[in-house]
N, C-alpha and C positions, 0 to 999 in steps of 0.2 A: 095676193094668193097663197094658200095653205099647203104648209110643208106636211107630207106625210111620212114620219119616220121609218116606217116598216117599209116602207118603197123603198127610200133613201138605202138601208142598210141593205135590202137586195142589189141595189145596184153595185156594193164593193166590190163583189168578186168580178163583175164585168169590168169594174173600174182598172182593178189589177191586172185584169188580162190585156186589157189594152195599155197597159203603161207597166209593163215587165220593168223597165230599168227601176222605177219607185219603188217595187215591189223588191227588188234586187237588194235596193238600197236600207228598206226597212227590215228584211233579213239579215243585214250585213250588222244594222245594229243592234238586232236582236242576239246575233252571235257573238258581238263583240260585248254586249251586257252580261251574257251568261259567261263568257271566257272569265271576265272581270270579277264577276259573282264566284266564280270557281277559285280563283286566285286568291280574291281575298278571305274566301272561308279556309283553303290552305293556310293562308297566312296566319289567320285568327287560330286554326289548329296546332299549328306550330308553336304559336307564341302560348298559347294555353297549356301545351305538353312540356315546353320551357319552364315555365312558371310551375307546373306541378312538380317538373324534376326538381326544382329548385327548392322548393317547399317541402319535398322530401327528404334533400339534404340538410337542409337546414332543421328538420324533425330531428334526424339521426346524429346532427350536430349535436342538438340540446340534450339530447339522451346521452351522447357520450359528456358531456359535460356533468350532467347530473350524477352518472356513474362514477366520473373521475372525482366529484366534488363529496361523494360520498364513500371514497373511498380515502380521499384526502383526510375527511375527518375520522375515518377510522385510524388511520396512521397516527393523528395527531393525538386521537386518545391514548393510541398505545406508546407514543412518546411521553406523554403525561405521564402514564402508568410507570416506565421506564425512568421518568426522572425522576417519581416518587420512591421507586424501589432502591435507586441511586442513593438520595438522599438518604433513605433508613439505613443503608448499608455504609454509607460515610460516618453515620450517627453511632452506628453499632462499632466501627471502627474505631472510632474515637474514645469510645467508654473503655474499648479493650485494651487499647493502648493507653490509656489510665493505669489499667490493670497490671501492666507490666511493670515489672521492677526495674530501677534506674540501671542497675549492674546485673550480670549474670547471676551473680553469687555460686559460683561454681562449689564451695563448700556445702551450702544447703542443699542444692542440686542433687549432689553425689549422696548427702544423708537422705534425703526425701525418695530417691530412688531404691536406696536399701532399704527403707522402710516399708517400700511397696512390694518387696519380694514375699514368695510364699513362704509360709514358717517351715515345712519340710520338703524333703526330695526336690530341692531346689537351690543353687548356687548361682551367684554374679559372679564370673570368672574374670570381667576385666570392662573398663569403663574410658573411651577413649573421648577428648575433644577434638574438634577441628579447629581451622583459621575461621573466626568471625567474618559474615558475610553482611554487608551495611545496604539497608534499600530506604532511603529517604530517613527517616528519623529513628526507625527500628533497626538495631540488630538481631541476627541470626548466626547463632553457635551449634555448628553441626555436632552431634552426639551419638557416639558407637557403643552399643553393649553387647556384652558376649554371655549368655547364660547357657547353664546345663541343668534337666531336670525332665520330670515327666511333661508329657504334651499336654495334659489338661493345665497343670501348674504354671506352663509356660504361656500359656492361652491367657489364664489368669492373669499372670505378671504384666502381659502388654497391655490389658485390660485397664489394671491400675494404672500404669505407666500414661495411657492416653485421658485419663480421669485424674490427673495430678492438677492442684490448683493452680501450679505453675503451666505455661502454655507449653504443652511438647508434642509437635506434629511428628508422630512417626510417617515415614514414605518407603521402607524397605524392610522386610523381613526374610531371612533366611534360614530354612531349618535342614536339618541331615542327622542323621544317625551318630548318637554320642558314642567315641570309641572306647571310653574309660568304662561308662555304666550304660551297656545295654540293657532293656530297649528304651533308654532314658535318652533326651534328644539334645541335640547343640544348636544353640539359635543365636543370630547375630541380629539384633536389632539396629537402625538406623532411623535418624530424625533431626529436627531442630528445636531449640530451645530459643526464645526471645527475651529482648531488654530493651529499653529505652535508653541507654547508656550510649556514650560516644564509642568508637571504633578503639580508641587507646585504652579506655577504662576497662571495655571487654575484654581486650589482649592482656591484660596486665595480669590476668588469673592463672 
């Protein structure tokens, strides 16, 4: 007997009408399948979103690490630069310490101060020395100088003192009108001279 496919297909609706339970079961399977598909797709979407979020966080972390590495590299170069500067300053300090006299040589210092004063319209009234201060291998002797004279002459004297071969660091200058010879001024100059001698040697002067 030959089966006619077209006729068999036409009988399917009639079959489902007469067998409603099978139709219901089939629809239930289809419904369950669709629900499972929807659940699966939602799970895949959530998993993909979570992975994308993780990838984005990882990229941000990598960028932060790159920026931190660049910053650390710049800081490292800056530290190397500072290290080189410190080495240069230490060498300069060592060379300057070699130039310092063994003692303060106060007599020669007074003579040098006197030789640096202007020839006219200027007088050194007083030179005082304080108690030496020791820092590591260097001694600092406080020096106070009182002078009277014209303003320009006083400025010239301060410049001469500041450029002496001996290291003379001026840290204070007081200027006021001279009571004896107006419009001349009276100036008090304070600073330090340095030596490599011991405190005992320095205090012997």
